[in-house]
N, C-alpha and C positions, 0 to 999 in steps of 0.2 A: 710303288717304289720300294725296292728291297733295301734293307739296312745292311751295311757291311762293317763288320767288326774286325779289327786287326789283332794279331797275336799279342801285341804290346798292351792293348786295352783289356783283353781277356786276362793276360798275365797279372796286370795290376789288380783286377778284381779278385783273382785267385789269392794273391798275397794278402789283400785287405781282409777277405773273408776268413782265410786261414788264421790270421793274427787275431781277428775278433773272436774266433772260436778257440783260441789258445792252443792251437795245434802247431807243433814245430815242423820245419821242413823235413826233418828226419822221420818224424811220425807219419807224415803224409806220404813220403817216399816209400816207407815200409808198407803202408796200407795199399799203395798202388803197385807194389812189387817192382819199383824202378830205383835206379841209383839216385842218391841225393843230388848229385850234380845234374842229372837229367831233369829231376823235378825243378831245381832252381832255374834251369834254362827255360822251362815252361813259364815260370813266374816272370822271368826277365824278357819274355817274348822272343827268345832266341831260337826256339825249337818248335816244330810242328806239334800240336797237341792232338793225339788220336781221340776220336769220339769216345772210345771206351774209357780213356783216362779222364775226360771231362765228366762222364757219368760217374766214375769212381770217386772223383773229388766231390761232386755234388752229393753223393750218398754219404761220404764221410763227414761233410759239413752240414748235412741235413738241410740242404737247399735244393731248389730245382735247377736244372741245367740252364733254363731260360735266364736265371739271374746271373749265371756265369757268362753266358753269351752276350747279354744285352745290358746288364745292370738293373733290369726291371724284374720285380717279382711276378711270377706266374700266378694268375688269380682265378682262372677258369677251372671248374671242377666237374661240370656236366659235359661240356663240349667246348672245343675251340676251333675256329675257322682260320685258315691261312689262305688268303686269296692269292691268285696267280701274281707272282712278282713281289709278294710281301714277306717272303721268308727271310730270315736273318742269314746273311752269307758270312761264312767264317773263312778268313784267309788261312790256309794251312799249307800243305805241301804244294810245290809249284804246279804239279800236274793234277792235283785233286782240288775240286771246288765244292764246298758243302753249303747247302741251304737247309736250315732247320725248318721243319714243317709244323711243329707243335710247341713252340716256345711259350705260348700263353697258357698252356694247360699245366696245372699244378699236380705234383705227385705222380708223374708218369712212371710206368713200369717198363716202357720202351721209348727209344728216341728215333723218330722217323726223319730221314734226310733225303733230299734230291742230291745226288753226287754226280758231278761231271768229271770224267777222267780224260785229260788231254793225251793225245798220242805222243809216244816218245819221238824225239827228234832223230833225224838220220845220223847225226854225229855221235849219238849215244850208243855205244856198243855193250855197255854193262847195264844191269837192271836199274831202272830209275827209282823204284820204290823199295823201301826196306820191308822185310817181313815183320809182321806184328802179331802178337797174341795178347789176349786179354780175357778176363772172366766173362762168361755169358754166352750168348748166341747171336747170330746175325742172319738176316734175310735180305737177299738182293734180288731185285726184279729189273731186268734190262728193258729200258724204255726205248733206247736208240743205240745203234752200233753193235760191235762185237767185242766181248769182254773175255779176257783170259784171267782166270782166277786160279791161284796156286794155293792149295790147302794141304799142309802136312806132306809136301813133296808130290801131291797129286795135282796135275794140271787139268782144268775143265774149261771148255770153250762154251760161252753162252751167247746166244743171239737175241735179237729183239723178241720180247715175249717170253723168254726163258727165265727161270728163277732158280735160286739155290738157298737152302737153309742149312746152316752149319754151326758146329761147336767152335766158337772163336778162341778157345784156349789153345787150339793148334795154330802154329805159325801160318800166316796167310798174307797174300798180296794180290792186288788187282792191276791189270794193265789193259789199255786200249790196244786192240790188235791191228786195226787199219790206220789209215791216215786221218780218220775222222774221230772226234771225241765220242766217248761212251757216256750215255746219261742213264742213271739207274735210280730206282727207289731203294733206299737202304734203311733197314730197321735194326737198330742195335738194342739188344735186351740184356 
């Protein structure tokens, strides 16, 4: 059985941990290189929280992302197993569904996720997803479907079994190309 965390629950934990660490919203926004209003929307559960932002918050507060996602401290230091269907799901953007695969492992240097990207609906003529950029790197391995990923104005098509590793400081966005969802293994570092 997978756990599902809502943006509101995660936002509440962000606020509590930030306040316990005596970090102002302004300081956190500056650390994350986002507007204060944007950061406040994360805490209020009003805005999707990119995985890279969660990682940045965890690093600034010196906690593991597992604590932000679930409210539970990560305790494993040699290995951690996530059985099929037991990953923590995070409600984010409407077309993106994230399942954390290593929430129990403490002091991670990377965050692995299974990401499912729903196809855009026929009625949507403009891009569904916003461009994102964040410090670090990403690795994406397509498990199912056909993915279009745009990085720094370069469009790349990936099919099942294809992978890409990229510098995530460049603007990027992913989209399912067919009428079927895309499922991928994503590792954010």
